[in-house]
C-alpha positions, -999 to +999 in steps of 0.1 A: +000+000+000+010+036-006+016+053+028-009+082+031-001+092+067-004+129+072+025+150+086+006+182+093+036+204+101+054+196+068+021+197+049+015+233+059+050+242+046+042+224+013+009+243+010+027+276+016+053+267-011+025+259-036+008+292-028+040+312-033+047+295-066+012+294-081+010+256-080-022+237-085-021+199-087-042+179-110-061+148-099-057+114-115-093+119-127-083+151-145-053+134-161-076+106-174-102+132-185-089+167-192-124+178-197-126+181-159-097+206-159-109+241-148-115+265-176-091+291-161-062+266-163-071+256-199-070+292-210-036+297-193-022+267-211-029+285-245+004+304-240+025+276-225+049+254-245+047+217-239+081+214-222+080+247-204+089+246-167+055+261-158+033+245-131+003+246-154+020+219-174+012+195-146-022+194-163-005+182-195+005+149-178-021+130-199-023+108-230-047+134-245-026+164-253-031+180-286+000+168-306+016+202-310+045+218-291+029+252-281-004+262-267-022+230-274-055+219-259-068+184-253-085+158-275-087+120-278-059+096-267-028+099-289-023+065-305-008+050-337-017+018-356+011-001-373+001-013-408+006-050-417+031-038-444+054-029-415+046-056-390+043-086-413+013-099-393-024-096-398-031-085-362-037-049-355-009-035-334-019-002-317+003+019-295-003+048-272+021+076-282+044+090-254+060+119-274+033+144-265+039+143-228+061+171-213+097+158-215+086+136-245+080+105-224+052+090-204+076+086-174+066+121-164+033+105-153+049+077-133+070+103-114+039+123-107+023+092-092+053+088-069+059+124-057+024+139-054+011+115-027+041+123-005+036+161-012-001+162-004+003+142+028+033+163+041+056+133+039+078+153+015+088+189+026+098+209-005+113+237+017+143+216+027+141+180+013+154+171-022+138+144-044+162+117-056+153+100-088+173+068-095+168+058-131+181+044-163+170+076-181+134+089-186+123+084-150+149+108-136+140+132-164+103+131-156+111+133-118+133+163-122+107+180-144+078+173-120+098+183-090+106+216-106+070+223-114+060+213-079+085+236-063+110+209-052+147+205-058+159+172-072+189+149-077+190+127-108+209+094-109+215+074-141+241+052-158+270+071-175+265+053-208+229+067-214+223+090-243+239+124-244+204+140-248+194+128-214+224+143-196+223+176-216+186+182-206+190+171-170+220+195-165+195+224-170+166+211-148+179+189-120+199+205-092+224+177-093+231+149-118+250+118-107+264+093-133+269+058-121+291+031-138+278+011-167+249+010-191+211+003-192+213-029-173+235-017-144+207-011-120+225-024-089+250+004-092+221+029-090+207+012-059+242+013-043+244+051-049+210+055-032+223+037-001+254+059-001+232+090-002+209+077+026+239+072+049+254+106+042+225+130+039+194+138+059+178+162+034+167+136+007+138+114-001+145+087-026+119+078-052+130+045-065+108+037-095+113-001-091+097-001-056+073+029-057+037+018-061+027+053-072+045+043-105+023+012-108-009+030-097-005+059-122-003+036-151-032+014-138-054+045-133-044+067-163-027+046-189-050+016-184-081+038-188-066+054-219-061+020-235-096+010-228-108+042-245-088+034-276-102-001-277-138+012-274-130+035-303-114+011-327-131-023-320-160-035-340-184-062-326-163-089-344-129-077-331-110-093-302-086-077-278-056-102-275-032-087-251-010-059-238+028-057-245+053-038-224+090-041-218+095-043-181+119-015-171+105-006-137+074-027-145+053+005-139+037+005-174+026-032-168+002-017-142-020-007-172-023-044-180-038-050-146-066-026-155-070-040-190-074-075-175-102-064-152-121-050-182-111-078-207-102-109-186-093-129-217-065-105-227-030-114-219-002-094-202+032-098-218+064-086-201+094-081-225+131-076-221+164-076-240+177-109-252+212-098-241+199-096-205+172-123-202+164-121-165+127-130-169+133-156-196+164-174-182+173-158-149+200-143-170+222-112-170+242-090-194+245-056-211+222-043-238+214-012-258+176-009-254+175+024-234+145+027-212+144-008-197+163-020-166+175-055-159+192-081-137+163-080-111+126-082-108+110-049-098+092-049-065+061-034-081+058-061-108+026-080-104+042-112-117+012-134-109-009-114-134+017-118-162+010-144-188+041-145-211+077-132-213+094-123-245+131-114-252+140-093-282+175-088-297+189-053-292+207-057-326+172-059-342+162-027-324+192-007-334+190-017-371+152-010-372+160+024-356+180+033-387+153+020-410+127+042-394+148+073-391+170+075-422+158+090-455+167+058-474+147+038-449+116+060-454+119+057-491+121+019-489+092+014-466+072+038-489+079+014-518+065-014-497+031+004-497+033+023-465+016+056-469+032+090-465+013+098-433+025+066-416+061+071-428+060+106-412+051+091-379+079+065-377+102+087-356+075+085-329+091+052-319+121+055-296+144+025-291+124+008-264+092+015-285+108-005-314+114-033-289+077-032-279+068-034-316+090-064-322+075-081-291+040-074-304+050-090-337+064-121-320+032-123-298+010-121-329+029-148-347+030-171-317-007-170-312-015-170-349-036-138-345-058-127-374-071-093-386-098-095-360-073-094-331-059-062-315-026-060-297-019-030-275+015-015-266+031+019-259+056+041-276+072+052-243+092+080-260+103+091-295+135+094-314+138+130-303+157+116-274+181+094-294+195+114-323+230+108-311+224+071-314+214+074-350+246+094-357+267+068-338+253+040-360+261+060-391+297+067-379+302+030-371+285+014-402+286+041-428+259+058-448+225+041-449+216+028-484+185+013-500+202-021-498+207-017-461+171-007-457+159-037-476+180-060-454+167-045-422+131-045-434+131-081-444+154-095-417+142-077-386+106-069-393+092-094-418+116-121-406+110-117-368+105-152-353+088-167-323+121-176-306+129-166-270+093-166-258+078-183-227+042-189-218+041-188-180+026-216-159+018-211-122+053-223-112+070-203-140+054-172-124+064-183-090+100-187-101+101-152-114+084-138-084+108-155-061+137-137-077+125-106-060+139-121-027+175-117-037+172-080-046+145-067-023+148-088+009+186-095+010+199-063-006+172-036-001+157-046+033+121-051+023+098-072+044+095-109+037+058-110+048+050-084+022+068-104-005+047-134+003+015-112+004+022-101-031+019-137-042-005-154-017-029-125-012-035-122-049-055-103-061-064-086-028-029-071-023-029-054-056-066-044-055-059-025-022-033-004-040-056+002-070-084+014-046-061+042-033-065+063-064-097+079-052-082+086-018-052+103-033-075+124-055-093+135-024-060+145-007-050+165-038-083+183-038-079+191-001-044+204-008-056+226-036-083+240-013-058+249+013-035+266-013-066+286-024-056+294-060-087+278-075-111+300-055 
């Protein structure tokens, strides 16, 4: 459960800070349905750019932003459907688009779900405490952004080998940026840095995305509802929802699958990872290049018992498809395969981990022999705006991208994707993956063994209790805003 104990003394200081800095906090309900946002805030957003460090942009933490950079309003959920000419399967693969969040990634929502409950209960005091955001990239970006909008100082922690774009942006927003050794899969080093900070400083609160249930809850409550809206819009009476695909990372996005399974019990939840670090698939380890997913452990907030399948995807496939979808010769080639100009123009909406989600959706569709009646859901967590240096690096390493290279990548990595490295989970397969939490969270991070067992044996009650907290948090947000007094 998310601790919602009130600290009145610190809460009063948080209220005063919000009043001084003109901060109004949106509820989960308003992030699901921007039509509930007060008209005065909607008018003020007409002059605010999407990435501006303006507290009003808290209300743009939604899947429903108008897809423009400046002064946009709200509409339907932003989503993209991949044509069969790109996927090589008959199933309809539909993804929610993360580019149109502030910071260009849906992680800004996950960090909101972590920080706001602490702020509106007084558990976090923005007048002297700093929010620490350990991450492999987008989570610390989203955390630093949200913290700034909410009048808080922040410290970002991420591996030193992450993309240059991440570090450049963080240097302007976070109060402090700490680079830890290694790459995407070096999560343990991030945890070690957190313990070092805990022992040496008293002015910090650590928001570890891998253990923060606000991360899971935000996706359950906001992303899950957005996905059901898309299904209600695109499904005919003969269509079938087959399943939801997400690479694990912190496992927060998988929380949306929990909501989908409540509405569509027959749909599957699929957790995906890099083949180079197959922790779920083989209890494996290693380094990989799919930025945005963390490995070598099972996140505390992963509802493993609700997961039906794991899939591993080769990072070499992701990197080559990245060039196909972002180089002029690649665009020309897929256009010759019958992909229309509008779709080609949207291909840069897929960041590297989004390409991984696409490949996993293709593998899932082939494995279950899905037809044109079947719909598979996934997310484009971020776009190629955050990875242009990676495209340049591929060009420097492999040379100019030609039509022949595009043809190879299209046929080998998209049309030729196989059903290798997949595992349908039995009860004991799930139990095995869940038990891996012990070594990270009980032995290393000091979590409670009884709670680990409750996650498994008190299923689904344990997780339902977390999901029911959304309304309580919304009530606390409304009380906070009333005390601040800016909506009056």
